[in-house]
C-alpha positions as CSV (number, residue, x, y, z in Angstrom):
1,X,163.3,113.4,144.2
2,X,162.6,114.5,147.8
3,X,161.8,112.2,150.2
4,X,159.2,113.6,152.6
5,X,159.6,112.8,156.3
6,X,156.7,110.5,156.3
7,X,158.5,108.4,153.8
8,X,161.6,108.3,155.6
9,X,160.9,104.7,157.1
10,X,160.2,103.1,153.9
11,X,163.2,104.9,152.4
12,X,165.3,103.3,155.0
13,X,163.9,99.8,154.5
14,X,165.9,99.5,151.1
15,X,169.5,98.7,151.1
16,X,171.4,101.5,149.2
17,X,174.8,101.0,147.4
18,X,176.0,104.5,148.4
19,X,174.8,107.0,151.0
20,X,176.1,110.6,150.6
21,X,175.9,112.7,153.7
22,X,175.4,116.3,152.7
23,X,174.2,118.4,149.7
24,X,176.5,120.6,148.6
25,X,179.0,120.9,145.7
26,X,181.2,117.9,147.0
27,X,178.3,116.0,148.1
28,X,176.4,116.5,144.6
29,X,179.6,115.5,142.7
30,X,180.0,112.5,144.7
31,X,176.3,111.3,144.3
32,X,176.5,112.1,140.7
33,X,179.6,110.2,140.0
34,X,178.4,107.2,142.0
35,X,175.4,107.0,140.2
36,X,176.9,107.4,136.9
37,X,179.0,104.4,138.0
38,X,175.8,102.3,138.6
39,X,175.4,102.7,142.1
40,X,172.0,103.0,143.8
41,X,172.5,106.4,145.6
42,X,170.6,108.4,148.5
43,X,171.4,111.7,149.8
44,X,171.0,112.7,153.5
45,X,170.9,116.5,154.3
46,X,170.3,118.3,157.5
47,X,169.0,121.3,155.7
48,X,165.3,121.8,154.8
49,X,164.9,122.0,150.8
50,X,164.8,125.9,150.7
51,X,168.1,125.9,152.6
52,X,170.1,123.4,150.6
53,X,173.3,123.6,148.7
54,X,175.7,123.9,151.8
55,X,178.4,126.6,151.8
56,X,178.6,126.3,147.8
57,X,175.4,128.1,147.6
58,X,177.2,131.3,149.0
59,X,180.3,131.0,146.9
60,X,181.1,133.4,143.8
61,X,181.1,130.2,141.7
62,X,184.7,130.6,141.0
63,X,186.6,127.4,140.2
64,X,190.4,127.0,139.8
65,X,191.6,124.8,137.1
66,X,194.8,124.2,135.1
67,X,194.6,125.1,131.5
68,X,196.6,126.1,128.3
69,X,195.1,129.5,127.9
70,X,192.1,130.7,126.1
71,X,192.0,128.4,123.4
72,X,191.9,125.4,125.8
73,X,189.2,126.9,127.6
74,X,186.9,127.7,124.6
75,X,185.0,124.3,124.9
76,X,184.0,125.0,128.5
77,X,182.5,128.3,127.6
78,X,180.6,127.8,124.3
79,X,178.7,131.1,124.6
80,X,181.9,133.0,124.1
81,X,182.0,134.5,120.9
82,X,185.0,134.9,118.6
83,X,184.6,138.7,118.8
84,X,184.8,138.5,122.5
85,X,187.8,136.1,122.5
86,X,189.8,138.3,120.1
87,X,189.8,141.0,123.0
88,X,191.0,138.7,125.8
89,X,194.5,138.2,127.1
90,X,194.6,135.1,129.4
91,X,197.8,133.5,130.2
92,X,198.0,129.6,130.4
93,X,197.8,128.1,133.9
94,X,199.6,124.9,133.8
95,X,199.3,122.1,136.3
96,X,202.8,123.1,137.7
97,X,201.5,126.5,138.7
98,X,198.5,125.2,140.2
99,X,200.4,122.9,142.5
100,X,203.1,125.5,143.2
101,X,200.2,128.0,144.2
102,X,198.8,125.4,146.7
103,X,202.2,124.8,148.2
104,X,203.2,128.4,148.3
105,X,200.0,129.5,150.1
106,X,200.4,126.7,152.9
107,X,204.2,127.3,153.4
108,X,204.9,124.1,152.0
109,X,202.5,122.1,154.3
110,X,200.0,121.0,152.0
111,X,200.2,117.3,151.2
112,X,201.8,117.3,147.8
113,X,199.9,114.2,146.5
114,X,196.6,115.8,147.2
115,X,197.7,119.2,145.6
116,X,198.7,117.2,142.4
117,X,195.9,115.1,142.1
118,X,193.5,118.2,142.6
119,X,195.5,120.2,139.8
120,X,195.7,117.2,137.3
121,X,192.0,116.4,137.5
122,X,190.9,120.1,137.8
123,X,190.2,120.7,134.1
124,X,188.7,117.0,133.3
125,X,186.4,117.4,136.2
126,X,185.1,120.8,135.0
127,X,184.6,119.1,131.7
128,X,182.6,116.5,133.5
129,X,180.4,119.1,135.5
130,X,179.7,120.6,132.2
131,X,178.2,117.4,131.1
132,X,176.1,117.4,134.3
133,X,174.6,120.6,133.1
134,X,176.6,123.2,134.8
135,X,177.5,126.4,132.7
136,X,180.7,128.2,132.9
137,X,181.7,131.7,132.0
138,X,184.8,133.8,132.3
139,X,184.9,136.3,135.3
140,X,185.3,139.4,133.4
141,X,184.1,141.6,136.2
142,X,186.4,140.3,139.1
143,X,189.4,138.8,137.5
144,X,190.2,141.0,134.5
145,X,190.9,144.6,134.1
146,X,189.9,146.4,130.8
147,X,192.7,148.3,129.0
148,X,192.3,150.1,125.8
149,X,189.4,147.8,124.8
150,X,191.0,144.5,125.8
151,X,190.5,142.3,129.0
152,X,193.6,141.4,130.7
153,X,193.0,138.5,133.3
154,X,195.0,137.9,136.3
155,X,195.8,135.7,139.1
156,X,195.3,132.4,137.7
157,X,191.5,132.3,138.6
158,X,189.2,132.9,135.3
159,X,186.4,130.6,135.3
160,X,183.2,130.6,137.6
161,X,179.5,129.0,137.3
162,X,176.9,130.7,135.4
163,X,174.6,131.9,138.2
164,X,177.5,132.0,140.8
165,X,177.1,129.4,143.6
166,X,173.1,129.4,143.3
167,X,173.4,128.6,139.7
168,X,176.1,125.8,140.4
169,X,174.1,124.1,143.1
170,X,170.7,124.4,141.2
171,X,172.4,122.8,138.2
172,X,173.5,119.9,140.0
173,X,170.3,119.4,142.0
174,X,168.5,119.4,138.5
175,X,170.9,116.6,137.3
176,X,170.5,114.7,140.5
177,X,166.6,114.8,140.1
178,X,167.1,113.5,136.5
179,X,169.1,110.6,137.6
180,X,166.6,109.7,140.2
181,X,168.9,110.4,143.3
182,X,166.6,110.8,146.2
183,X,167.3,113.4,148.9
184,X,166.4,113.2,152.4
185,X,166.0,116.9,153.7
186,X,165.8,118.2,157.3
187,X,167.5,115.0,158.8
188,X,170.9,115.1,160.0
189,X,173.3,112.0,160.0
190,X,174.2,111.4,163.6
191,X,176.2,108.2,163.6
192,X,177.6,105.4,161.5
193,X,176.7,101.7,161.3
194,X,179.6,99.2,161.4
195,X,180.1,95.5,161.3
196,X,183.5,94.8,162.7
197,X,186.0,97.3,160.8
198,X,183.4,98.0,158.0
199,X,181.0,100.7,157.8
200,X,177.6,99.4,156.7
201,X,175.3,102.6,157.1
202,X,174.2,105.6,158.6
203,X,171.8,106.6,161.3
204,X,169.5,109.5,160.4
205,X,167.7,112.0,162.7
206,X,166.3,112.2,166.1
207,X,164.4,108.9,165.4
208,X,167.8,107.1,164.8
209,X,166.6,105.7,161.4
210,X,169.2,103.2,160.0
211,X,170.1,103.5,156.4
212,X,172.0,100.3,155.4
213,X,174.4,100.5,152.6
214,X,177.5,99.2,150.8
215,X,179.5,102.7,151.3
216,X,179.2,106.1,152.9
217,X,180.5,109.2,151.6
218,X,180.8,112.0,154.2
219,X,180.6,115.5,152.4
220,X,178.7,117.6,155.0
221,X,181.3,120.4,155.7
222,X,183.7,121.3,158.5
223,X,182.9,122.8,162.0
224,X,182.8,126.5,160.9
225,X,179.1,126.8,162.1
226,X,179.8,125.3,165.3
227,X,180.7,128.0,167.9
228,X,181.9,125.5,170.7
229,X,184.2,123.9,168.0
230,X,185.4,126.9,166.7
231,X,186.2,128.2,170.3
232,X,188.1,124.8,171.0
233,X,190.1,124.6,168.0
234,X,190.5,128.2,166.7
235,X,190.6,130.1,169.8
236,X,188.1,131.9,172.0
237,X,187.8,135.1,169.8
238,X,186.3,132.8,166.9
239,X,183.3,132.0,169.0
240,X,181.0,134.9,167.8
241,X,182.4,135.7,164.2
242,X,180.0,135.9,161.2
243,X,179.5,132.6,159.3
244,X,179.6,133.4,155.8
245,X,177.5,130.4,154.6
246,X,175.2,127.6,156.1
247,X,174.5,127.2,159.6
248,X,174.3,123.3,159.0
249,X,177.9,122.8,158.8
250,X,178.5,122.1,162.5
251,X,181.2,119.2,162.4
252,X,178.9,116.2,162.7
253,X,180.6,114.3,159.9
254,X,184.0,115.0,161.3
255,X,182.9,113.6,164.6
256,X,181.1,110.6,163.2
257,X,184.5,109.8,161.2
258,X,186.7,110.2,164.2
259,X,184.4,108.1,166.2
260,X,184.9,105.3,163.4
261,X,188.6,105.3,163.8
262,X,189.7,108.3,161.2
263,X,193.1,110.2,161.8
264,X,192.8,113.9,161.8
265,X,194.6,115.7,159.2
266,X,195.5,119.2,158.0
267,X,195.2,122.4,160.2
268,X,192.4,122.1,162.8
269,X,193.7,125.5,164.2
270,X,193.1,127.2,160.8
271,X,190.3,128.4,158.8
272,X,189.3,130.2,155.4
273,X,188.2,133.6,156.6
274,X,187.5,136.9,154.9
275,X,186.6,140.6,155.2
276,X,182.9,140.8,155.5
277,X,180.5,143.7,155.4
278,X,179.9,145.1,158.9
279,X,176.1,144.6,158.6
280,X,176.1,141.1,157.3
281,X,173.8,138.7,159.0
282,X,175.0,135.9,161.4
283,X,174.8,133.2,158.6
284,X,174.4,133.5,154.8
285,X,171.1,134.6,153.6
286,X,169.3,131.7,151.8
287,X,166.7,134.1,150.4
288,X,169.5,135.9,148.6
289,X,172.0,133.3,148.1
290,X,175.6,134.1,146.4
291,X,178.5,136.1,148.1
292,X,177.1,139.8,148.3
293,X,178.6,140.7,151.8
294,X,182.4,140.0,151.1
295,X,184.7,143.1,150.5
296,X,187.5,141.9,148.4
297,X,188.7,145.0,146.7
298,X,191.2,146.1,149.5
299,X,194.4,145.9,147.3
300,X,193.2,148.9,145.7
301,X,193.2,151.1,149.0
302,X,194.4,150.8,152.5
303,X,192.9,149.1,155.6
304,X,192.9,151.0,158.8
305,X,191.8,149.7,162.4
306,X,189.8,151.8,165.0
307,X,193.0,153.1,166.2
308,X,193.6,154.7,162.6
309,X,196.5,152.4,161.9
310,X,197.2,150.0,159.0
311,X,197.9,146.5,160.3
312,X,198.3,144.3,156.7
313,X,200.1,144.7,153.5
314,X,197.3,145.1,151.3
315,X,199.2,144.7,148.0
316,X,201.3,141.7,149.1
317,X,199.7,139.4,146.3
318,X,196.7,139.3,143.9
319,X,193.7,139.2,146.0
320,X,193.2,135.4,145.2
321,X,196.2,134.6,147.4
322,X,195.5,136.9,150.5
323,X,191.9,137.3,151.2
324,X,191.1,133.8,152.9
325,X,193.8,134.8,155.7
326,X,192.9,138.5,156.2
327,X,189.7,137.7,158.0
328,X,192.0,136.4,160.8
329,X,193.8,139.7,160.9
330,X,190.6,141.6,161.2
331,X,189.6,139.6,164.2
332,X,192.8,140.6,165.9
333,X,192.1,144.2,165.7
334,X,190.4,146.4,168.4
335,X,186.5,145.7,168.4
336,X,187.1,143.2,165.6
337,X,186.4,146.1,163.1
338,X,188.4,147.8,160.4
339,X,187.8,150.3,157.7
340,X,188.6,149.8,153.8
341,X,189.5,153.3,152.4
342,X,189.5,154.3,148.8
343,X,189.5,157.4,146.6
344,X,188.2,158.4,143.5
345,X,190.9,156.9,141.3
346,X,190.1,153.3,142.0
347,X,186.3,153.5,142.1
348,X,185.9,151.8,138.9
349,X,188.2,148.9,140.0
350,X,185.8,148.2,143.2
351,X,183.9,144.9,143.0
352,X,180.2,145.2,142.6
353,X,179.2,144.1,145.9
354,X,180.6,147.5,147.1
355,X,177.6,149.3,145.7
356,X,174.8,146.9,146.4
357,X,171.9,147.7,148.4
358,X,173.1,145.4,151.4
359,X,176.4,147.4,151.5
360,X,177.5,149.5,154.5
361,X,179.7,152.5,153.3
362,X,180.5,156.0,153.8
363,X,181.4,158.9,151.3
364,X,183.0,162.4,151.7
365,X,184.5,165.2,149.9
366,X,187.4,165.4,152.3
367,X,189.2,162.7,154.5
368,X,188.4,164.9,157.5
369,X,184.8,164.6,156.7
370,X,185.1,160.8,156.1
371,X,186.8,160.5,159.5
372,X,183.8,162.2,161.3
373,X,181.4,159.6,160.1
374,X,183.8,156.5,161.4
375,X,184.4,155.2,165.1
376,X,188.0,155.9,164.8
377,X,191.0,157.8,166.3
378,X,190.5,160.7,163.7
379,X,194.1,162.3,164.3
380,X,195.8,159.0,163.9
381,X,193.8,158.0,160.7
382,X,194.8,161.3,159.0
383,X,198.3,160.9,160.2
384,X,198.3,157.4,158.8
385,X,197.0,158.5,155.3
386,X,199.5,161.2,155.3
387,X,202.6,159.0,156.0
388,X,201.2,156.5,153.5
389,X,200.8,159.0,150.8
390,X,204.3,160.3,151.4
391,X,205.7,156.8,151.3
392,X,204.0,155.9,147.9
393,X,206.7,155.6,145.2
394,X,206.4,156.9,141.7
395,X,206.2,153.9,139.5
396,X,203.6,152.7,136.7
397,X,200.2,151.5,138.2
398,X,199.1,148.6,136.5
399,X,196.2,146.5,138.6
400,X,196.4,143.4,136.4
401,X,200.0,142.4,137.3
402,X,202.1,142.5,140.5
403,X,203.5,146.0,139.5
404,X,205.9,146.8,142.3
405,X,204.4,150.1,143.0
406,X,204.8,150.0,146.5
407,X,205.9,152.2,149.6
408,X,209.0,153.0,151.0
409,X,210.0,153.1,154.7
410,X,206.5,152.2,155.8
411,X,205.5,149.5,158.1
412,X,203.6,147.3,157.3
413,X,204.5,148.2,153.7
414,X,202.2,148.3,150.7
415,X,204.1,146.0,148.1
416,X,202.0,146.6,144.8
417,X,199.3,148.7,143.6
418,X,200.2,152.1,146.1
419,X,198.3,155.0,145.0
420,X,198.0,158.1,147.0
421,X,194.7,158.6,148.5
422,X,194.2,162.3,147.4
423,X,191.3,162.4,145.0
424,X,187.9,163.1,146.4
425,X,185.3,161.7,147.1
426,X,186.7,159.3,149.6
427,X,185.1,156.1,150.5
428,X,185.2,153.8,153.8
429,X,183.6,150.5,154.1
430,X,183.6,148.9,157.6
431,X,184.5,145.2,157.7
432,X,184.7,142.4,160.1
433,X,185.8,138.9,160.0
434,X,183.6,136.2,158.4
435,X,184.4,132.5,158.4
436,X,183.9,130.5,155.3
437,X,185.3,126.9,156.4
438,X,187.5,125.3,158.6
439,X,190.8,123.5,157.3
440,X,190.9,120.7,159.6
441,X,189.6,117.3,158.2
442,X,190.6,113.8,157.9
443,X,193.2,111.9,156.2
444,X,192.0,110.3,152.8
445,X,193.6,107.9,150.3
446,X,193.8,108.0,146.5
447,X,190.1,107.1,146.3
448,X,188.9,109.2,149.0
449,X,189.0,106.5,151.5
450,X,189.0,107.7,155.0
451,X,192.3,106.4,156.7
452,X,192.8,105.3,160.1
453,X,195.8,106.1,162.4
454,X,197.9,103.3,160.7
455,X,197.1,104.6,157.2
456,X,194.7,101.8,156.4
457,X,191.5,102.7,154.7
458,X,188.3,102.3,157.0
459,X,186.4,99.8,154.7
460,X,183.2,101.6,153.4
461,X,183.9,105.0,154.5
462,X,184.8,108.1,152.2
463,X,185.0,111.9,152.4
464,X,185.1,114.7,150.2
465,X,184.7,118.6,150.4
466,X,185.7,120.5,153.4
467,X,186.1,117.2,155.2
468,X,189.4,116.3,153.3
469,X,192.4,117.2,155.5
470,X,195.8,118.3,154.4
471,X,195.1,120.8,151.5
472,X,194.7,124.1,153.0
473,X,197.1,125.8,155.6
474,X,197.6,129.5,156.4
475,X,196.3,130.8,153.0
476,X,194.3,129.4,150.2
477,X,194.2,130.0,146.4
478,X,190.8,131.5,145.3
479,X,188.6,129.0,143.6
480,X,190.3,125.9,144.8
481,X,187.8,125.1,147.4
482,X,185.1,124.5,144.9
483,X,187.7,122.8,142.8
484,X,188.7,120.5,145.7
485,X,185.0,119.7,146.3
486,X,184.2,118.7,142.9
487,X,187.4,116.6,142.1
488,X,187.2,114.8,145.4
489,X,183.6,114.5,145.6
490,X,183.8,112.9,141.9
491,X,186.8,110.5,143.1
492,X,185.0,109.6,146.2
493,X,181.6,108.8,144.5
494,X,183.4,106.6,142.0
495,X,185.2,104.6,144.7
496,X,182.4,104.4,146.9
497,X,180.3,102.9,143.9
498,X,182.8,100.5,143.0
499,X,183.2,99.3,146.7
500,X,179.4,98.7,147.2
501,X,179.7,96.8,143.9
502,X,182.3,94.5,145.3
503,X,180.0,94.2,148.4
504,X,177.1,93.4,146.3
505,X,179.2,90.4,144.5
506,X,180.6,88.9,147.5
């Protein structure tokens, strides 16, 4: 149910059990969880109805979960036929592997209790999302390689929502409508109400309309769409980067939480940032949705800057474990631009976004002709390719495992999937940094309660999604963002409903 602006005051006259701020994956999961727990819930969203869904709308819909292999996943993908299943090789991904990936990607800085909770509840949360109407499918196109008629899945990430981010959020919105959860659009929450130490409501919009409630869940994103806060916390180079998703995640929820006494947690100088098409818009395109401007097939080629030099190990690990930090590497290059270079040998492995109508790319029958089309030091570029080709070792090329087919005597090395760039036509795709979300957040307890600097819960205040600090540092296992939003959104919604119920009964 959409609350028209003319009805805002009447909506605010009611005392709600739970107010959820935001309308992306985490916020929707919080609202649905609270509603199922018996709470009377309202959602407050800064975006207009045609721009709803937060950053979740611009994802690929991939969600990481612990599982015991394909037999364990079959109940989540009922449309998978026995014939299709017989052609799939998919290794189990136990809870321990999920936790280890979280810790490995952060250099051991992730709060282990959060990682364990995320991994342990990931599968049950996905099952719960299925019960809310979300449909899932195996990621055949981007997470599997077809060899001799069989699909070889790799990298731990195997499942996504049907319809990707758009399908995920649309299904959750449909469920919210079915459960009569009203959504106030086009009005940002600008402050919190409190009585003593307890949060008792939310101040909404320029008219400062007050919504009284028993508990508040803040799930309105980080500060990735705020140039001033990006410059303050991440550095001046981040002021003008592409924002991969919504323009509404400007840090308002974090500001409100900190003003209420929350303690900062996580990496406030770090963020999830990726390689984006040079022609990508300033913000995500709501008319299109999805994640069409990213460029994530770099492990199959090389990446060079405008000086014609390589600057990262493109094959350091599976893409799932490197893409979220390579955006920062792009930002450090001259002009903030680089080129992903491929030859004919790997064209079939490139993701579909490379060939879409919104993709910027160049193709030529020779490397010299390709260089002529690029804003690059041509001599240095050709020399880089020559040295790279000479350094490639003669080992078996196996794209779905860490094959160790690397380079020798090259800096930086390419550790896996190193093929000589020698078969025309040759392709180049210009990329720049795009920010997805910021890592800095607030500290939360076992039930999603926002904690103060003494480690005590701020009564009535909960957080979910990007606002949960302490999960991500340096890198990021692909799909763990949506998983985190769903898991901690569901947790916060449940405990916010319980808190509101306690307040009603006092």
